[in-house]
Structure formats: C-alpha cells, structure tokens
VMD Tcl script that draws the C-alpha trace (Angstrom):
set ca {
  {-5.71 -14.54 10.26}
  {-1.94 -15.01 10.50}
  {-2.26 -18.78 10.14}
  {-4.48 -18.35 7.07}
  {-1.89 -16.07 5.49}
  {0.92 -18.51 6.31}
  {-1.06 -21.37 4.78}
  {-1.86 -19.27 1.70}
  {1.84 -18.44 1.31}
  {2.73 -22.15 1.45}
  {0.08 -22.87 -1.18}
  {1.33 -20.08 -3.47}
  {4.97 -21.18 -3.19}
  {3.88 -24.76 -3.91}
  {2.01 -23.55 -7.01}
  {5.08 -21.69 -8.26}
  {7.25 -24.76 -7.60}
  {4.79 -26.94 -9.54}
  {4.95 -24.56 -12.52}
  {8.74 -24.67 -12.39}
  {8.70 -28.48 -12.43}
  {6.22 -28.49 -15.34}
  {8.17 -26.06 -17.49}
  {11.82 -26.93 -16.94}
  {13.99 -29.98 -17.45}
  {14.46 -32.09 -14.30}
  {17.90 -30.78 -13.24}
  {17.06 -27.15 -13.96}
  {13.72 -27.57 -12.21}
  {15.44 -28.80 -9.03}
  {17.66 -25.74 -8.92}
  {14.84 -23.36 -9.81}
  {12.50 -24.84 -7.22}
  {15.19 -24.55 -4.54}
  {15.70 -20.92 -5.56}
  {11.96 -20.16 -5.42}
  {11.58 -21.72 -1.98}
  {14.66 -19.94 -0.63}
  {13.65 -16.63 -2.23}
  {10.21 -16.66 -0.61}
  {11.33 -18.14 2.72}
  {11.72 -14.74 4.36}
  {9.00 -12.87 2.49}
  {6.22 -11.97 4.91}
  {2.88 -13.57 4.02}
  {1.27 -10.13 4.05}
  {3.51 -9.19 1.12}
  {2.95 -12.15 -1.16}
  {-0.64 -12.90 -0.12}
  {-2.05 -9.39 0.00}
  {-5.25 -8.88 -1.97}
  {-4.72 -7.46 -5.43}
  {-5.19 -3.72 -5.61}
  {-5.24 -1.30 -8.45}
  {-2.45 1.18 -8.58}
  {-3.06 4.45 -6.79}
  {-1.64 6.28 -9.77}
  {-3.57 4.45 -12.48}
  {-6.46 6.64 -13.50}
  {-8.51 6.60 -16.68}
  {-7.86 9.55 -18.91}
  {-10.55 12.25 -18.78}
  {-11.44 11.69 -22.43}
  {-11.78 7.94 -21.91}
  {-9.17 7.25 -24.58}
  {-5.89 5.41 -24.20}
  {-2.69 7.23 -23.35}
  {-0.69 8.55 -26.28}
  {1.59 6.07 -27.99}
  {5.35 6.43 -27.76}
  {6.96 8.20 -30.69}
  {7.95 5.88 -33.54}
  {11.56 4.74 -33.28}
  {11.81 5.41 -29.55}
  {12.81 2.58 -27.28}
  {9.26 2.52 -25.91}
  {7.48 2.19 -29.25}
  {5.99 -1.11 -30.34}
  {7.99 -1.19 -33.58}
}
mol new
graphics top color blue
foreach p $ca { graphics top sphere $p radius 0.5 }
foreach p [lrange $ca 0 end-1] q [lrange $ca 1 end] { graphics top cylinder $p $q radius 0.2 }
display resetview
C-alpha cells in the first residue's frame, strides 16, 4: 500500500509539473517546476493522495434550497 501511495504521489507531482511546463514560459516554468517538486518533497503521500471526501460540515439545507446569498455590497457578494 505504501509503495502504491508513493508511486501515486510521484505521478501526481509529475502531472502538476507537466501543467506548469504547458502553461508558463520556459524560464518561469523551470522555476515553478522546481518549486512544485520541492514543495511536495516532504508532503506525506497519505496527504496528497488521500481519496477525495466530502466535507464533514457540508450538509444540504433542510428545505433543499441553496444557502442565502450574501447581502448586496458586502465583500462576499457576487457584485
């Protein structure tokens, strides 16, 4: 199991590095890729490769409707 997680972590970091190379200019991509690889070097595979879970606090509202919108003009409103 540990080896599978380690391999999955390598694959995920490689995917992120590939996206960096695709989206940035060559010199910026080199720096960004180095950052990504260094950033994730000490992240345990169980952290970055854990199965996706829904939030424990995310619950549908009893009425089935969306949560109330932020008041207009507040920093959280869409406008």
